[in-house]
C-alpha positions in Angstrom: 74.8 96.4 94.8 75.4 100.0 94.1 78.0 101.2 91.7 80.0 102.7 94.6 80.0 99.3 96.4 81.0 97.6 93.2 84.0 99.9 92.8 85.0 99.2 96.4 84.9 95.4 95.8 86.8 95.8 92.5 89.4 97.9 94.3 89.7 95.4 97.1 90.2 92.5 94.6 93.1 94.4 93.1 94.7 95.0 96.4 94.4 91.4 97.5 95.7 90.2 94.1 98.7 92.5 94.6 99.3 91.4 98.2 99.2 87.7 97.1 101.6 88.4 94.3 104.0 90.1 96.7 103.8 87.3 99.2 104.5 84.7 96.6 107.5 86.6 95.2 108.9 87.2 98.6 108.4 83.5 99.7 110.3 82.3 96.7 113.2 84.7 97.3 113.7 84.0 101.0 116.3 81.5 102.1 115.1 81.3 105.7 112.6 78.4 105.8 110.5 79.8 108.6 110.1 83.2 107.0 109.4 81.5 103.6 106.7 79.4 105.2 105.2 82.5 107.0 105.0 84.3 103.6 103.3 81.3 102.1 100.8 81.4 104.9 100.2 85.1 104.1 99.8 84.2 100.4 97.1 81.7 101.3 95.3 84.2 103.6 95.2 86.8 100.9 94.0 84.3 98.4 91.1 83.4 100.8 90.2 87.1 101.2 90.4 87.6 97.4 87.9 84.7 97.0 85.6 86.1 99.6 85.4 89.4 97.8 85.0 87.6 94.5 82.0 85.8 95.9 80.3 89.1 96.7 79.9 89.6 92.9 
């Protein structure tokens, strides 16, 4: 893996970690059950994407 590709993967990991964090925080603040569940689904999706990028290393 080139250094440029490594930087891309590291940047993507940071973005996915941030998105997961935002989804978690939002899910915990929402009172609407359907929206909260949707945000938890997004949290899981971003966690899966994070793990896929991590496996590239």
